[in-house]
C-alpha positions as CSV (number, residue, x, y, z in Angstrom):
1,X,89.7,-25.5,18.8
2,X,90.4,-25.2,22.4
3,X,93.8,-23.6,23.4
4,X,95.9,-25.2,26.2
5,X,97.8,-22.6,28.2
6,X,99.8,-24.7,30.6
7,X,99.6,-22.8,33.9
8,X,100.1,-23.9,37.4
9,X,97.6,-21.8,39.7
10,X,98.7,-24.0,42.5
11,X,98.7,-27.7,42.7
12,X,97.5,-28.0,46.3
13,X,93.6,-28.8,46.2
14,X,91.2,-26.3,47.7
15,X,89.8,-27.2,51.1
16,X,86.8,-29.3,51.0
17,X,83.7,-28.1,52.9
18,X,84.5,-28.8,56.7
19,X,82.4,-29.6,59.6
20,X,80.0,-27.1,60.8
21,X,81.5,-24.6,63.0
22,X,78.5,-22.3,63.6
23,X,75.0,-21.9,62.2
24,X,75.1,-20.0,58.8
25,X,74.3,-16.3,59.1
26,X,73.3,-13.5,56.8
27,X,75.0,-10.1,56.8
28,X,74.7,-7.0,54.6
29,X,77.4,-7.9,52.2
30,X,78.0,-11.7,52.8
31,X,76.5,-15.0,53.6
32,X,78.6,-16.9,56.2
33,X,78.5,-20.8,55.7
34,X,78.5,-23.3,58.5
35,X,82.0,-24.3,57.7
36,X,83.1,-20.8,58.1
37,X,83.4,-19.6,54.4
38,X,82.3,-16.0,53.4
39,X,80.4,-15.6,50.2
40,X,80.2,-12.0,49.1
41,X,76.5,-10.9,48.6
42,X,74.6,-8.4,46.5
43,X,70.9,-7.4,46.9
44,X,68.6,-5.3,45.0
45,X,65.7,-3.9,47.1
46,X,62.2,-2.6,46.0
47,X,61.1,0.8,47.4
48,X,59.9,1.0,50.9
49,X,56.6,-0.8,51.3
50,X,56.5,-2.3,47.9
51,X,58.1,-5.9,48.7
52,X,56.0,-8.7,47.3
53,X,58.5,-11.5,47.3
54,X,62.1,-12.7,47.7
55,X,64.3,-14.2,45.0
56,X,67.6,-16.0,45.6
57,X,69.8,-15.9,42.3
58,X,72.5,-18.3,41.4
59,X,75.0,-17.3,38.8
60,X,76.5,-19.4,36.0
61,X,80.0,-21.0,35.5
62,X,83.0,-18.5,35.7
63,X,80.6,-15.6,36.5
64,X,79.6,-14.1,39.8
65,X,76.8,-12.3,41.5
66,X,77.2,-9.0,39.5
67,X,75.6,-11.1,36.6
68,X,72.1,-10.3,38.1
69,X,72.5,-6.4,38.2
70,X,70.1,-5.8,35.3
71,X,67.6,-8.5,36.5
72,X,67.9,-7.3,40.1
73,X,67.1,-3.7,39.2
74,X,64.3,-4.8,36.9
75,X,62.6,-7.1,39.4
76,X,63.1,-4.8,42.4
77,X,61.0,-2.2,40.4
78,X,58.3,-4.9,40.3
79,X,58.3,-5.4,44.0
80,X,60.8,-8.3,44.5
81,X,64.1,-8.2,46.6
82,X,66.7,-10.1,44.8
83,X,69.8,-11.7,46.6
84,X,72.9,-13.1,44.9
85,X,76.2,-14.3,46.2
86,X,79.5,-15.4,44.7
87,X,79.5,-19.0,44.9
88,X,82.6,-21.0,46.1
89,X,85.2,-21.1,43.5
90,X,84.0,-18.0,41.5
91,X,84.1,-14.3,41.8
92,X,85.4,-13.0,45.0
93,X,84.3,-16.3,46.8
94,X,86.7,-18.6,48.5
95,X,89.3,-20.3,46.2
96,X,88.3,-18.9,42.8
97,X,89.1,-21.0,39.9
98,X,88.8,-24.3,41.8
99,X,85.9,-26.6,41.7
100,X,84.4,-26.7,45.1
101,X,82.2,-29.8,44.7
102,X,78.6,-30.2,43.9
103,X,77.8,-30.9,47.6
104,X,79.2,-27.6,48.7
105,X,77.3,-25.5,46.1
106,X,73.9,-27.1,46.8
107,X,74.4,-27.0,50.6
108,X,75.3,-23.2,50.3
109,X,72.1,-22.6,48.3
110,X,69.9,-24.4,50.6
111,X,71.3,-22.6,53.6
112,X,71.0,-19.2,51.9
113,X,67.3,-20.0,51.2
114,X,66.8,-20.8,54.9
115,X,68.4,-17.4,55.8
116,X,66.3,-15.4,53.4
117,X,63.0,-17.2,54.7
118,X,63.9,-16.3,58.2
119,X,64.7,-12.7,57.1
120,X,61.5,-12.2,55.3
121,X,58.8,-14.3,57.1
122,X,55.4,-14.4,55.2
123,X,56.8,-13.4,51.8
124,X,56.9,-16.0,48.9
125,X,60.4,-17.3,48.2
126,X,61.7,-18.0,44.6
127,X,65.0,-19.6,43.5
128,X,66.6,-18.3,40.2
129,X,69.4,-20.1,38.4
130,X,71.2,-19.3,35.4
131,X,73.1,-21.8,33.4
132,X,75.2,-23.7,36.1
133,X,73.2,-22.0,38.6
134,X,70.1,-23.6,37.2
135,X,71.7,-27.0,37.6
136,X,72.4,-26.2,41.2
137,X,68.9,-24.9,41.7
138,X,67.4,-28.2,40.4
139,X,69.5,-30.1,43.0
140,X,68.8,-27.7,45.8
141,X,65.1,-28.0,45.2
142,X,65.4,-31.7,46.0
143,X,67.1,-30.8,49.4
144,X,65.1,-32.1,52.5
145,X,64.0,-29.6,55.1
146,X,64.0,-26.7,52.6
147,X,62.0,-23.7,53.5
148,X,58.6,-23.5,51.6
149,X,59.5,-22.5,48.0
150,X,57.1,-20.7,45.9
151,X,58.9,-21.7,42.7
152,X,62.0,-21.9,40.5
153,X,63.1,-19.8,37.6
154,X,65.7,-21.7,35.4
155,X,67.2,-19.5,32.6
156,X,69.2,-21.8,30.1
157,X,69.8,-24.4,32.8
158,X,72.9,-26.3,32.4
159,X,71.4,-29.9,31.6
160,X,73.8,-31.1,28.9
161,X,74.4,-34.5,30.6
162,X,77.3,-36.8,30.1
163,X,75.3,-39.2,28.2
164,X,74.5,-36.4,25.6
165,X,78.2,-36.3,24.6
166,X,80.2,-38.4,22.3
167,X,82.3,-41.3,23.6
168,X,85.5,-39.6,22.7
169,X,84.5,-36.2,24.6
170,X,83.6,-38.3,27.6
171,X,86.9,-40.2,27.5
172,X,89.1,-37.1,26.9
173,X,87.5,-35.2,29.7
174,X,87.9,-38.2,32.2
175,X,91.4,-38.7,31.2
176,X,92.3,-35.0,31.5
177,X,90.5,-34.5,34.7
178,X,92.1,-37.5,36.3
179,X,95.8,-36.8,35.0
180,X,96.2,-33.1,34.6
181,X,93.4,-31.5,36.7
182,X,95.5,-28.2,37.0
183,X,95.4,-27.7,33.2
184,X,93.3,-24.8,32.2
185,X,91.4,-24.1,28.9
186,X,90.1,-21.1,27.3
187,X,87.3,-20.6,24.8
188,X,89.4,-19.1,22.1
189,X,88.9,-20.7,18.7
190,X,85.3,-22.1,19.6
191,X,83.6,-19.2,17.9
192,X,80.6,-19.6,20.4
193,X,78.3,-16.6,20.8
194,X,76.9,-16.5,24.3
195,X,74.8,-13.2,23.8
196,X,74.0,-10.5,21.2
197,X,74.8,-7.8,23.7
198,X,78.5,-6.9,22.5
199,X,78.9,-4.2,25.2
200,X,78.1,-6.6,27.9
201,X,80.4,-9.2,26.7
202,X,83.3,-6.8,26.3
203,X,82.6,-5.6,30.0
204,X,82.9,-9.3,31.1
205,X,86.1,-9.9,29.1
206,X,87.6,-6.8,31.2
207,X,86.2,-7.8,34.6
208,X,88.9,-9.4,36.8
209,X,86.4,-11.4,38.7
210,X,85.2,-13.3,35.6
211,X,87.3,-16.4,35.3
212,X,88.8,-16.6,31.7
213,X,90.8,-19.9,32.0
214,X,89.0,-23.1,33.4
215,X,90.7,-26.0,35.0
216,X,89.9,-29.4,33.5
217,X,88.7,-30.7,36.9
218,X,86.2,-27.8,37.1
219,X,84.8,-28.8,33.7
220,X,84.6,-32.4,34.9
221,X,82.7,-31.2,37.9
222,X,80.2,-29.2,35.8
223,X,79.6,-32.2,33.7
224,X,78.8,-34.3,36.7
225,X,76.6,-31.5,38.1
226,X,74.7,-31.2,34.7
227,X,74.1,-34.8,34.6
228,X,72.7,-35.0,38.1
229,X,70.6,-32.0,37.2
230,X,69.2,-33.5,34.2
231,X,68.0,-36.5,36.3
232,X,66.6,-34.2,39.0
233,X,64.5,-32.3,36.4
234,X,62.4,-35.7,35.9
235,X,61.3,-35.5,39.4
236,X,60.7,-31.8,39.8
237,X,57.4,-31.2,41.6
238,X,57.6,-27.5,42.4
239,X,56.2,-24.6,40.3
240,X,58.8,-23.5,37.6
241,X,59.5,-21.2,34.8
242,X,62.1,-22.6,32.4
243,X,63.6,-20.1,29.8
244,X,65.5,-20.9,26.7
245,X,66.8,-19.1,23.7
246,X,66.7,-20.6,20.1
247,X,70.2,-19.1,19.5
248,X,71.7,-20.6,22.6
249,X,75.1,-22.0,21.5
250,X,76.4,-23.1,25.1
251,X,73.7,-25.6,26.2
252,X,72.5,-27.6,23.3
253,X,68.8,-27.5,22.2
254,X,68.5,-31.3,21.9
255,X,69.4,-31.8,25.6
256,X,67.4,-28.8,26.8
257,X,64.2,-29.9,24.9
258,X,64.5,-33.5,26.1
259,X,64.7,-32.2,29.7
260,X,61.7,-30.1,29.2
261,X,59.5,-32.9,27.7
262,X,60.5,-35.0,30.6
263,X,59.1,-32.6,33.2
264,X,56.5,-34.4,35.3
265,X,54.1,-31.5,35.8
266,X,54.2,-29.5,32.6
267,X,52.3,-27.4,31.7
268,X,50.2,-27.3,34.9
269,X,53.1,-26.5,37.2
270,X,56.1,-26.0,35.1
271,X,55.9,-23.4,32.2
272,X,58.4,-23.4,29.4
273,X,59.4,-20.4,27.5
274,X,61.4,-20.3,24.1
275,X,62.7,-17.0,22.8
276,X,63.4,-17.0,18.9
277,X,65.9,-14.3,19.1
278,X,67.4,-15.5,22.6
279,X,71.0,-16.5,23.2
280,X,72.4,-18.3,26.4
281,X,72.6,-15.1,28.3
282,X,68.9,-14.4,28.3
283,X,68.9,-12.1,31.3
284,X,71.5,-9.9,29.7
285,X,70.9,-10.3,26.0
286,X,69.6,-7.2,24.0
287,X,65.9,-8.5,24.5
288,X,66.5,-9.0,28.2
289,X,63.6,-6.7,29.0
290,X,61.1,-9.0,27.2
291,X,62.4,-12.0,29.3
292,X,62.5,-10.1,32.5
293,X,58.9,-8.9,32.0
294,X,57.8,-12.5,31.4
295,X,59.6,-13.4,34.8
296,X,57.8,-10.7,36.6
297,X,54.5,-11.7,35.1
298,X,54.9,-15.4,36.2
299,X,56.0,-14.3,39.7
300,X,52.7,-12.4,40.0
301,X,50.6,-15.2,38.5
302,X,52.1,-18.4,37.4
303,X,48.8,-19.4,35.9
304,X,48.5,-16.6,33.3
305,X,50.1,-16.7,29.8
306,X,53.5,-14.9,29.4
307,X,53.1,-11.4,27.9
308,X,55.7,-12.2,25.1
309,X,53.9,-15.4,23.9
310,X,57.2,-17.3,24.5
311,X,55.4,-20.1,26.4
312,X,53.1,-20.5,23.5
313,X,56.1,-20.7,21.1
314,X,57.7,-23.4,23.4
315,X,54.4,-25.5,23.0
316,X,54.6,-25.2,19.2
317,X,58.2,-26.0,18.9
318,X,59.2,-28.2,21.7
319,X,56.1,-30.1,22.4
320,X,54.5,-30.4,19.1
321,X,55.7,-34.2,19.0
322,X,53.6,-34.8,22.2
323,X,50.4,-33.4,20.8
324,X,50.1,-30.7,23.5
325,X,48.0,-27.8,22.5
């Protein structure tokens, strides 16, 4: 069961996104937002003269930009420069541990895409989201005046919507978030396995920038975000690669499969991949090299089958009820 460490990390609410003070700008180690916030930035560059495309990566809940170190190095070797920043409320971003609101997270992603498009004119631009970052990517893709986007890569996107949960779960979450928003929860006792990479999980447990206790109002905000992302997926018209592991214990398979079956342009423009040995943290699992090779292949030619065959496995398992080949 969940543990309830009653802590008071500060009852004052974090500042909401303010009015635009200056145009957003890109620096070597940060994205500066229009309302004056600094989002720490990491980037992984290809060798000189090898650059084939640009990727903006959005990390998952309680994580931060370091999550993409392995993916960044792998994709840089394939010719893609990958950028990742610490989102508001996470890592070394502003007000860590506090939910910044869906609007701020989506607007930051859209602004960063615009900055990267300006910094790399003529190169294809992709948006990669892991878990919560996948939900934000789905909503950012709906943003008007977005720069041309060549495609989305969604790794175990957080699409466990409110209506997927039981009545008691929804009621307890609403009551807690509206009466004790400062209450924090840990995952101790749930016995969930996010990855089979034990060394990586031990490293995360010791990383001070990884949030270990989550406020109830943050959980409520993420549930609302996932609900909106689930709806947005039904209207997704951009090319996309959606990745999911059959051993994922964080985002339920039923919710994910329903979202994938509702995609409007699958399989022509939206490719689904299912990994029989994959967990939630596909980009850092022990078989991450297989997943990253599939991503690199899709980036190079979205029309070709994935090297691992995970797309064909998805067709057999997820879409068999629809009669797709």
